[in-house]
KOLDREN-202046 format. One line per 4 residues: their letters; for each residue x, y, z of C-alpha. Coordinates in steps of 0.25 Angstrom, whole numbers, plus 5000, padded with zeros to 4 digits. Last residue first. Example, Ala and Ser with C-alpha at 12.3 -4.5 7.8 and 13.67 -1.06 7.14 Angstrom:
// residues 2
SA = 5055:4996:5029 ~ 5049:4982:5031
// end
This chain:
// residues 183
AADG = 4915:5096:4935 ~ 4904:5094:4925 ~ 4910:5102:4913 ~ 4915:5090:4906
AQDH = 4920:5079:4915 ~ 4934:5078:4912 ~ 4936:5089:4901 ~ 4950:5095:4900
PGDT = 4954:5087:4887 ~ 4943:5093:4879 ~ 4933:5084:4872 ~ 4921:5088:4880
RHDV = 4920:5101:4873 ~ 4919:5094:4859 ~ 4905:5090:4861 ~ 4904:5075:4861
PADV = 4899:5067:4849 ~ 4909:5056:4851 ~ 4915:5049:4839 ~ 4921:5036:4844
PASG = 4934:5031:4839 ~ 4936:5017:4835 ~ 4944:5007:4843 ~ 4952:5001:4833
AASL = 4963:4996:4843 ~ 4957:4994:4857 ~ 4960:5004:4867 ~ 4946:5009:4869
DLRM = 4941:4997:4875 ~ 4926:4999:4879 ~ 4923:4992:4892 ~ 4910:4988:4899
TYAD = 4907:4985:4914 ~ 4894:4979:4915 ~ 4885:4983:4927 ~ 4877:4976:4937
KDEP = 4865:4983:4944 ~ 4864:4985:4960 ~ 4854:4997:4957 ~ 4861:5005:4968
QYYR = 4871:5004:4962 ~ 4876:4999:4948 ~ 4888:4990:4949 ~ 4880:4978:4955
KRVG = 4889:4968:4948 ~ 4900:4974:4938 ~ 4899:4965:4926 ~ 4910:4963:4916
LIEF = 4918:4968:4904 ~ 4907:4971:4895 ~ 4912:4977:4881 ~ 4911:4991:4876
GFSR = 4911:4993:4861 ~ 4903:5005:4859 ~ 4891:4996:4855 ~ 4893:4988:4868
YMEI = 4891:5001:4876 ~ 4878:5004:4869 ~ 4873:4990:4871 ~ 4877:4990:4886
AAAN = 4869:5004:4887 ~ 4857:4998:4881 ~ 4858:4985:4889 ~ 4858:4992:4903
DVRV = 4856:4979:4911 ~ 4871:4977:4914 ~ 4872:4991:4919 ~ 4884:4998:4913
ELLV = 4898:5000:4917 ~ 4908:5007:4908 ~ 4923:5007:4904 ~ 4930:5014:4892
AGAK = 4943:5009:4888 ~ 4958:5013:4885 ~ 4955:5028:4887 ~ 4962:5037:4878
LRRS = 4955:5049:4884 ~ 4950:5052:4870 ~ 4945:5038:4869 ~ 4938:5039:4882
REIL = 4931:5052:4877 ~ 4927:5045:4864 ~ 4921:5034:4872 ~ 4913:5043:4881
ATML = 4908:5051:4869 ~ 4903:5039:4862 ~ 4896:5034:4875 ~ 4889:5048:4876
QRGV = 4885:5047:4861 ~ 4880:5033:4863 ~ 4872:5037:4875 ~ 4865:5048:4867
GHRQ = 4862:5039:4855 ~ 4847:5039:4855 ~ 4845:5026:4864 ~ 4843:5034:4876
VAPD = 4837:5048:4874 ~ 4825:5048:4884 ~ 4833:5039:4894 ~ 4843:5051:4895
VGIT = 4857:5045:4893 ~ 4867:5041:4903 ~ 4882:5037:4903 ~ 4890:5035:4916
MIQT = 4904:5033:4921 ~ 4910:5028:4908 ~ 4924:5023:4912 ~ 4936:5028:4904
VDGD = 4949:5020:4903 ~ 4964:5023:4906 ~ 4965:5037:4912 ~ 4953:5035:4922
FWLG = 4943:5041:4912 ~ 4929:5043:4918 ~ 4917:5044:4909 ~ 4904:5051:4907
AYGV = 4890:5051:4901 ~ 4878:5059:4900 ~ 4865:5059:4892 ~ 4853:5067:4889
VPQD = 4857:5081:4895 ~ 4846:5091:4894 ~ 4847:5101:4883 ~ 4852:5115:4884
GARD = 4847:5125:4874 ~ 4839:5124:4862 ~ 4828:5114:4858 ~ 4823:5107:4845
LREP = 4836:5104:4839 ~ 4841:5097:4852 ~ 4855:5094:4854 ~ 4853:5084:4866
EAVI = 4863:5083:4878 ~ 4873:5072:4880 ~ 4882:5074:4892 ~ 4897:5071:4895
YWRG = 4905:5067:4906 ~ 4921:5065:4907 ~ 4927:5061:4920 ~ 4942:5059:4921
LGAL = 4943:5064:4935 ~ 4931:5064:4944 ~ 4922:5077:4946 ~ 4912:5071:4936
EDAL = 4909:5059:4945 ~ 4908:5067:4958 ~ 4898:5076:4951 ~ 4890:5064:4946
MGYT = 4890:5057:4959 ~ 4886:5070:4967 ~ 4874:5072:4958 ~ 4870:5058:4959
WAGR = 4873:5047:4950 ~ 4861:5037:4946 ~ 4861:5023:4952 ~ 4847:5025:4958
GFLQ = 4842:5028:4944 ~ 4852:5026:4933 ~ 4846:5032:4921 ~ 4835:5042:4926
RELE = 4844:5046:4938 ~ 4856:5048:4929 ~ 4848:5056:4919 ~ 4844:5066:4931
LVRD = 4859:5066:4935 ~ 4863:5070:4921 ~ 4853:5081:4921 ~ 4856:5087:4934
FDTN = 4871:5086:4931 ~ 4871:5093:4918 ~ 4874:5107:4923 ~ 4887:5100:4929
RLPR = 4891:5098:4914 ~ 4893:5085:4907 ~ 4902:5088:4894 ~ 4895:5088:4881
LRVE = 4888:5078:4872 ~ 4878:5083:4862 ~ 4865:5075:4858 ~ 4858:5074:4845
TIM = 4844:5075:4840 ~ 4836:5075:4853 ~ 4821:5077:4850
// end
């Protein structure tokens, strides 16, 4: 039984588990090892994972979620977010999203952008609960599935934009981390 999750930087030792989740979640559109490595090597990247804090077991626990963003100096772009199907709808995705938004605020980004499949109602509902708005549709954005995506935006520059409390391990908050320990 998962009681809580702890967020920490993605490490290269997490690659196999993240790629396993990618295949479960995204099928033919999943990132490959090379795609993940290339993404993490890019400038302005920040990736985290969620692992359970289990009261009934000791030692390392399998990653149950992951997420990452790219900061271009103006806005952040959520590059990916994924949660193990066995623990979806238990708050893991919300914790990951909260951490991404808080990181964006710390970077002083003006907005957060993302794409989401138009048929992913659960994700769209979660993004809207954070204040994201749909900007438009990108036809056939997801390949090879040939699926459309909504482009969504969260304005961080608006007056009264409340801070988000992110339950992220403090080690991810240093000014030096780009992609955690993954590079």
